N, C-alpha and C positions, 0 to 999 in steps of 0.2 A: 567158519564151516565151509567145506568144499562142496561144490555141486557141479553137474555137468548140464550144460544148456546147449541145444542144437540151434544154430542160426544159420541163415544163408551165407555162403562164401563172400558174396559181395558186401553184405552188411557187416561182416567180420573185418573185411579189408578197410571199409570206412571207419570202423571203430578204432582199428588199430592206427590208422593215420590220425584221427581226432585225438586219441590218447597221447600219441607222440607229440602232436602239436601242443597239447596242454602240459607236456613234460611228465605224463604219468603212465600208467599201464592200462590195458583193457579192463582188468578187474576193477580198477578205480572208477572208470567211466561207467561200468555196469552198476557198481554200487550207487553212484550219484543218480543214475537213471532210475533205480528201484526206489531210492529215497524220494525222489521227485514223484514218481508214480504212486507211491503209497501215502504221500503227503507228510512225510516225516519232517519234523521241526529240528531235528538235530544234525541236519546235513552240513557238511563242511561250509564254513563261511567264506565269502570272497575276500580277496585281499582288501585291507582297510584303507589303502591309498594307492595312488598311481605309482608312487615310488615302489611299493611292495609288488605291485603287478608287473612292473618293468624290471625288477631286479635281475632276472635271468638275461635280459637284453643289454645290460650295461656294458659298455666297452666294445660293443660289436661295430659300431661306426667310428673311425678315426677322423675327426674334423681337422686335425693338424693343429687345433688350439687346445691347450691342456684344460682350460675351464673358461667357457665363453662368458659365464656370469662374472667372472672377476677381471674380465679384460674390458677396460673403459671404452676402447675403440669400438667394439661390437654392441655396446649398450648406449652409445651417444645419442641416438635419436629414438631409442626404444620408447614406444607408446605415444609418440608425438602425432602420428597419423590418427590415432584413435581420438585424441583430444580435438583435432581439427574437424572431425566428422560429426561432432555431437549436435 
């Protein structure tokens, strides 16, 4: 359903910025806010994992190494400091 809501200009600007940050639209942000305000239990769920949350950010930073996890040089001492401080 479509509706018209009057809000202050500054609040709309902030909502537009937040919606863009989340990768959505202002209408999505308004819907989420209404669901929270009304205590709805069918609000969209959060991503189930860090991997899902970071999906849009993958590939943004180029480390110069194709896969750090498969490079033994980068994992040679991984976790050793944590073991010494126990």
